[in-house]
C-alpha atoms as an extended CHARMM CRD file, in Angstrom:
* protein
*
       153  EXT
         1         1  MET       CA            157.5030000000       53.8770000000       62.6170000000  PROA      1               0.0000000000
         2         2  GLY       CA            155.0850000000       54.0920000000       65.5380000000  PROA      2               0.0000000000
         3         3  GLY       CA            152.1200000000       51.8110000000       66.2030000000  PROA      3               0.0000000000
         4         4  ARG       CA            149.5410000000       54.2740000000       64.8920000000  PROA      4               0.0000000000
         5         5  GLN       CA            151.4960000000       54.7520000000       61.6840000000  PROA      5               0.0000000000
         6         6  ARG       CA            151.5980000000       51.0040000000       61.0470000000  PROA      6               0.0000000000
         7         7  VAL       CA            147.8280000000       50.4930000000       61.1490000000  PROA      7               0.0000000000
         8         8  PRO       CA            147.1690000000       51.8900000000       57.6400000000  PROA      8               0.0000000000
         9         9  LEU       CA            150.0780000000       49.8900000000       56.2340000000  PROA      9               0.0000000000
        10        10  ILE       CA            148.8430000000       46.6790000000       57.8620000000  PROA      10              0.0000000000
        11        11  ALA       CA            145.2980000000       47.3580000000       56.6410000000  PROA      11              0.0000000000
        12        12  ALA       CA            146.5270000000       47.9910000000       53.0920000000  PROA      12              0.0000000000
        13        13  ALA       CA            148.6090000000       44.8010000000       53.1710000000  PROA      13              0.0000000000
        14        14  ALA       CA            145.6170000000       42.7940000000       54.4740000000  PROA      14              0.0000000000
        15        15  VAL       CA            143.3020000000       44.1470000000       51.7760000000  PROA      15              0.0000000000
        16        16  THR       CA            145.9570000000       43.4340000000       49.1490000000  PROA      16              0.0000000000
        17        17  ALA       CA            146.3180000000       39.8560000000       50.4440000000  PROA      17              0.0000000000
        18        18  LEU       CA            142.5380000000       39.3380000000       50.2980000000  PROA      18              0.0000000000
        19        19  LEU       CA            142.4850000000       40.7750000000       46.7930000000  PROA      19              0.0000000000
        20        20  ALA       CA            145.3080000000       38.4190000000       45.7800000000  PROA      20              0.0000000000
        21        21  LEU       CA            143.3010000000       35.4500000000       47.1000000000  PROA      21              0.0000000000
        22        22  TYR       CA            140.2380000000       36.6200000000       45.1830000000  PROA      22              0.0000000000
        23        23  LEU       CA            142.2670000000       37.0860000000       42.0000000000  PROA      23              0.0000000000
        24        24  TRP       CA            143.7380000000       33.5990000000       42.4200000000  PROA      24              0.0000000000
        25        25  LEU       CA            140.2370000000       32.1230000000       42.6740000000  PROA      25              0.0000000000
        26        26  VAL       CA            139.0150000000       34.0930000000       39.6400000000  PROA      26              0.0000000000
        27        27  ALA       CA            142.0650000000       32.9980000000       37.6410000000  PROA      27              0.0000000000
        28        28  GLY       CA            141.3320000000       29.3680000000       38.5810000000  PROA      28              0.0000000000
        29        29  ARG       CA            137.7710000000       29.7120000000       37.3230000000  PROA      29              0.0000000000
        30        30  ALA       CA            139.0540000000       31.3280000000       34.1260000000  PROA      30              0.0000000000
        31        31  VAL       CA            141.2980000000       28.3440000000       33.4410000000  PROA      31              0.0000000000
        32        32  ALA       CA            138.4040000000       25.9530000000       34.1710000000  PROA      32              0.0000000000
        33        33  LEU       CA            136.2010000000       27.8200000000       31.7060000000  PROA      33              0.0000000000
        34        34  ILE       CA            138.8760000000       27.7060000000       29.0030000000  PROA      34              0.0000000000
        35        35  ARG       CA            139.3690000000       23.9590000000       29.5560000000  PROA      35              0.0000000000
        36        36  THR       CA            135.6980000000       23.2690000000       28.8120000000  PROA      36              0.0000000000
        37        37  GLY       CA            136.4990000000       23.6440000000       25.1200000000  PROA      37              0.0000000000
        38        38  GLU       CA            133.1520000000       25.3410000000       24.5280000000  PROA      38              0.0000000000
        39        39  PRO       CA            133.3900000000       28.6110000000       22.5630000000  PROA      39              0.0000000000
        40        40  VAL       CA            131.3860000000       30.5510000000       25.1720000000  PROA      40              0.0000000000
        41        41  GLY       CA            133.4620000000       29.0600000000       27.9780000000  PROA      41              0.0000000000
        42        42  ILE       CA            136.7020000000       29.9390000000       26.2110000000  PROA      42              0.0000000000
        43        43  VAL       CA            135.6270000000       33.5420000000       25.6000000000  PROA      43              0.0000000000
        44        44  LEU       CA            134.4490000000       33.9440000000       29.2040000000  PROA      44              0.0000000000
        45        45  GLY       CA            137.6140000000       32.2690000000       30.4720000000  PROA      45              0.0000000000
        46        46  ILE       CA            139.8120000000       34.6620000000       28.5340000000  PROA      46              0.0000000000
        47        47  ALA       CA            137.7800000000       37.6330000000       29.7740000000  PROA      47              0.0000000000
        48        48  PHE       CA            138.0160000000       36.4160000000       33.3710000000  PROA      48              0.0000000000
        49        49  GLY       CA            141.7290000000       35.7470000000       32.8780000000  PROA      49              0.0000000000
        50        50  VAL       CA            142.4450000000       39.2910000000       31.6630000000  PROA      50              0.0000000000
        51        51  LEU       CA            140.5770000000       40.8970000000       34.5640000000  PROA      51              0.0000000000
        52        52  PRO       CA            142.9260000000       39.5920000000       37.3020000000  PROA      52              0.0000000000
        53        53  LEU       CA            145.9520000000       40.7410000000       35.3010000000  PROA      53              0.0000000000
        54        54  LEU       CA            144.4970000000       44.2260000000       34.9380000000  PROA      54              0.0000000000
        55        55  VAL       CA            143.6670000000       44.4490000000       38.6450000000  PROA      55              0.0000000000
        56        56  LEU       CA            147.1140000000       43.1340000000       39.5730000000  PROA      56              0.0000000000
        57        57  ALA       CA            148.7730000000       45.7940000000       37.4060000000  PROA      57              0.0000000000
        58        58  LEU       CA            146.6970000000       48.5340000000       39.0520000000  PROA      58              0.0000000000
        59        59  VAL       CA            147.4750000000       47.2870000000       42.5750000000  PROA      59              0.0000000000
        60        60  VAL       CA            151.2080000000       47.0950000000       41.8340000000  PROA      60              0.0000000000
        61        61  ARG       CA            151.0790000000       50.6230000000       40.3770000000  PROA      61              0.0000000000
        62        62  GLU       CA            149.4440000000       51.9760000000       43.5540000000  PROA      62              0.0000000000
        63        63  TRP       CA            151.9120000000       50.2040000000       45.8570000000  PROA      63              0.0000000000
        64        64  LEU       CA            154.8690000000       51.5540000000       43.8650000000  PROA      64              0.0000000000
        65        65  LEU       CA            153.4140000000       55.0590000000       44.0800000000  PROA      65              0.0000000000
        66        66  ALA       CA            152.8740000000       54.6970000000       47.8320000000  PROA      66              0.0000000000
        67        67  ILE       CA            156.4550000000       53.5370000000       48.3590000000  PROA      67              0.0000000000
        68        68  ASP       CA            157.8380000000       56.4300000000       46.3070000000  PROA      68              0.0000000000
        69        69  VAL       CA            155.6060000000       58.9790000000       48.0730000000  PROA      69              0.0000000000
        70        70  GLN       CA            156.9900000000       57.7280000000       51.3960000000  PROA      70              0.0000000000
        71        71  ARG       CA            160.5590000000       58.0330000000       50.0940000000  PROA      71              0.0000000000
        72        72  MET       CA            159.8480000000       61.5820000000       48.9320000000  PROA      72              0.0000000000
        73        73  ALA       CA            158.3280000000       62.4310000000       52.3220000000  PROA      73              0.0000000000
        74        74  ASP       CA            161.3890000000       61.0310000000       54.1070000000  PROA      74              0.0000000000
        75        75  THR       CA            163.7280000000       63.0430000000       51.8720000000  PROA      75              0.0000000000
        76        76  LEU       CA            161.7490000000       66.2560000000       52.3810000000  PROA      76              0.0000000000
        77        77  ALA       CA            161.6120000000       65.6420000000       56.1330000000  PROA      77              0.0000000000
        78        78  ASP       CA            165.3970000000       65.1920000000       56.2360000000  PROA      78              0.0000000000
        79        79  ARG       CA            165.7760000000       68.5030000000       54.3890000000  PROA      79              0.0000000000
        80        80  GLY       CA            163.2320000000       70.2440000000       56.6260000000  PROA      80              0.0000000000
        81        81  GLU       CA            160.9970000000       70.9210000000       53.6070000000  PROA      81              0.0000000000
        82        82  LEU       CA            158.0710000000       68.6050000000       54.3850000000  PROA      82              0.0000000000
        83        83  PRO       CA            154.7460000000       70.4620000000       54.0520000000  PROA      83              0.0000000000
        84        84  VAL       CA            153.1880000000       71.2240000000       57.4050000000  PROA      84              0.0000000000
        85        85  ASP       CA            149.4190000000       71.0310000000       57.8020000000  PROA      85              0.0000000000
        86        86  ASP       CA            148.9300000000       74.2380000000       59.7580000000  PROA      86              0.0000000000
        87        87  LEU       CA            145.7910000000       75.4680000000       58.0190000000  PROA      87              0.0000000000
        88        88  PRO       CA            143.0460000000       76.7600000000       60.3090000000  PROA      88              0.0000000000
        89        89  ARG       CA            140.1770000000       74.3370000000       60.8810000000  PROA      89              0.0000000000
        90        90  SER       CA            136.5970000000       74.5330000000       62.0140000000  PROA      90              0.0000000000
        91        91  PRO       CA            135.6250000000       72.9610000000       65.3550000000  PROA      91              0.0000000000
        92        92  GLY       CA            134.5080000000       69.9210000000       63.3220000000  PROA      92              0.0000000000
        93        93  GLY       CA            137.9960000000       69.5680000000       61.7860000000  PROA      93              0.0000000000
        94        94  ARG       CA            137.2690000000       70.8790000000       58.2890000000  PROA      94              0.0000000000
        95        95  ILE       CA            139.9640000000       72.9980000000       56.6730000000  PROA      95              0.0000000000
        96        96  ASP       CA            139.0500000000       76.6520000000       56.2580000000  PROA      96              0.0000000000
        97        97  ARG       CA            138.3540000000       77.0550000000       52.5330000000  PROA      97              0.0000000000
        98        98  ALA       CA            139.7820000000       80.5770000000       52.2280000000  PROA      98              0.0000000000
        99        99  ALA       CA            143.0360000000       79.5000000000       53.9010000000  PROA      99              0.0000000000
       100       100  ALA       CA            143.2480000000       76.3960000000       51.6880000000  PROA      100             0.0000000000
       101       101  VAL       CA            142.7910000000       78.4820000000       48.5410000000  PROA      101             0.0000000000
       102       102  ALA       CA            145.4690000000       80.9470000000       49.6740000000  PROA      102             0.0000000000
       103       103  ALA       CA            147.8860000000       78.0800000000       50.4110000000  PROA      103             0.0000000000
       104       104  PHE       CA            147.0430000000       76.5230000000       47.0580000000  PROA      104             0.0000000000
       105       105  ASP       CA            147.7360000000       79.7900000000       45.2260000000  PROA      105             0.0000000000
       106       106  ALA       CA            151.1650000000       79.9790000000       46.8740000000  PROA      106             0.0000000000
       107       107  ALA       CA            151.9610000000       76.3410000000       45.9880000000  PROA      107             0.0000000000
       108       108  ARG       CA            150.7830000000       76.8230000000       42.3970000000  PROA      108             0.0000000000
       109       109  THR       CA            152.9560000000       79.9180000000       42.0070000000  PROA      109             0.0000000000
       110       110  GLU       CA            155.9230000000       77.9890000000       43.4060000000  PROA      110             0.0000000000
       111       111  ALA       CA            155.2800000000       75.1340000000       40.9410000000  PROA      111             0.0000000000
       112       112  GLU       CA            154.9910000000       77.5230000000       37.9970000000  PROA      112             0.0000000000
       113       113  THR       CA            158.3640000000       79.1390000000       38.7610000000  PROA      113             0.0000000000
       114       114  ALA       CA            160.2650000000       76.0190000000       39.8540000000  PROA      114             0.0000000000
       115       115  ALA       CA            162.7480000000       74.0810000000       37.7730000000  PROA      115             0.0000000000
       116       116  ALA       CA            161.2970000000       71.2410000000       35.7050000000  PROA      116             0.0000000000
       117       117  ASP       CA            163.1660000000       68.6230000000       37.7540000000  PROA      117             0.0000000000
       118       118  ASP       CA            162.0000000000       69.8950000000       41.1760000000  PROA      118             0.0000000000
       119       119  TRP       CA            159.8070000000       67.0500000000       42.4070000000  PROA      119             0.0000000000
       120       120  GLY       CA            159.4520000000       68.6910000000       45.8370000000  PROA      120             0.0000000000
       121       121  THR       CA            157.3270000000       71.4830000000       44.3840000000  PROA      121             0.0000000000
       122       122  TRP       CA            154.9710000000       68.9820000000       42.8000000000  PROA      122             0.0000000000
       123       123  TYR       CA            154.7940000000       67.1060000000       46.1110000000  PROA      123             0.0000000000
       124       124  ARG       CA            153.8280000000       70.2910000000       47.9600000000  PROA      124             0.0000000000
       125       125  LEU       CA            151.3700000000       71.2060000000       45.1880000000  PROA      125             0.0000000000
       126       126  ALA       CA            149.7000000000       67.8110000000       45.6020000000  PROA      126             0.0000000000
       127       127  PHE       CA            149.0640000000       68.4830000000       49.2720000000  PROA      127             0.0000000000
       128       128  ALA       CA            147.7780000000       71.9710000000       48.4740000000  PROA      128             0.0000000000
       129       129  TYR       CA            145.3250000000       70.4170000000       46.0020000000  PROA      129             0.0000000000
       130       130  GLU       CA            144.2760000000       67.9510000000       48.6910000000  PROA      130             0.0000000000
       131       131  ALA       CA            143.6590000000       70.7040000000       51.2240000000  PROA      131             0.0000000000
       132       132  ALA       CA            141.6700000000       72.6470000000       48.6210000000  PROA      132             0.0000000000
       133       133  GLY       CA            139.4910000000       69.5600000000       48.1090000000  PROA      133             0.0000000000
       134       134  ASP       CA            140.6550000000       68.5450000000       44.6160000000  PROA      134             0.0000000000
       135       135  LYS       CA            141.6720000000       64.9300000000       45.1570000000  PROA      135             0.0000000000
       136       136  ARG       CA            141.9380000000       64.0750000000       41.4440000000  PROA      136             0.0000000000
       137       137  ARG       CA            144.4920000000       66.8110000000       40.7640000000  PROA      137             0.0000000000
       138       138  ALA       CA            146.2770000000       66.0230000000       44.0350000000  PROA      138             0.0000000000
       139       139  ARG       CA            146.8300000000       62.4560000000       42.8650000000  PROA      139             0.0000000000
       140       140  ALA       CA            147.9690000000       63.6380000000       39.4300000000  PROA      140             0.0000000000
       141       141  ALA       CA            150.4710000000       66.0210000000       41.0410000000  PROA      141             0.0000000000
       142       142  LEU       CA            151.7840000000       63.1870000000       43.2550000000  PROA      142             0.0000000000
       143       143  ARG       CA            152.2220000000       60.9920000000       40.1850000000  PROA      143             0.0000000000
       144       144  THR       CA            154.1450000000       63.8130000000       38.4710000000  PROA      144             0.0000000000
       145       145  ALA       CA            156.3340000000       64.2660000000       41.5560000000  PROA      145             0.0000000000
       146       146  SER       CA            156.9730000000       60.5210000000       41.6270000000  PROA      146             0.0000000000
       147       147  ARG       CA            157.9310000000       60.4110000000       37.9330000000  PROA      147             0.0000000000
       148       148  ILE       CA            160.3890000000       63.2710000000       38.3960000000  PROA      148             0.0000000000
       149       149  HSD       CA            161.7260000000       61.7610000000       41.6420000000  PROA      149             0.0000000000
       150       150  ARG       CA            162.3650000000       58.3510000000       40.0930000000  PROA      150             0.0000000000
       151       151  GLY       CA            164.1910000000       60.0370000000       37.2150000000  PROA      151             0.0000000000
       152       152  ARG       CA            166.5690000000       61.7150000000       39.6620000000  PROA      152             0.0000000000
       153       153  VAL       CA            167.1920000000       58.7940000000       42.0190000000  PROA      153             0.0000000000
């Protein structure tokens, strides 16, 4: 992994570490509120105690997805099937919408005709969604690819 590729990973790890510190402080305050013995303090303490657990679960979920997406990318690269971003762009770097839609249509057709356990198609569909500007569906397709991939590995 080159230096430029490590920067996002280091940034994500740093933000996660800061979030962990924040959650630790919030959890400490939650315990202090519960120990007051006052009904309002107990209710607030429980509420503040649940929040860090929820955030922790969401962060772990995102890290697990990121790790699996990287594994899928490595596998596809080894097979020579990794999607290539060769869509035409404007001078400002924006993807040409017509080209993105055409690429998306091809990826959607591939996903509709692929076997149910073909995670690679869902991976490619996710990147087609991304290029077409639909980030919500791109993430959903990546999650589907990850679920299928983990079932096969």
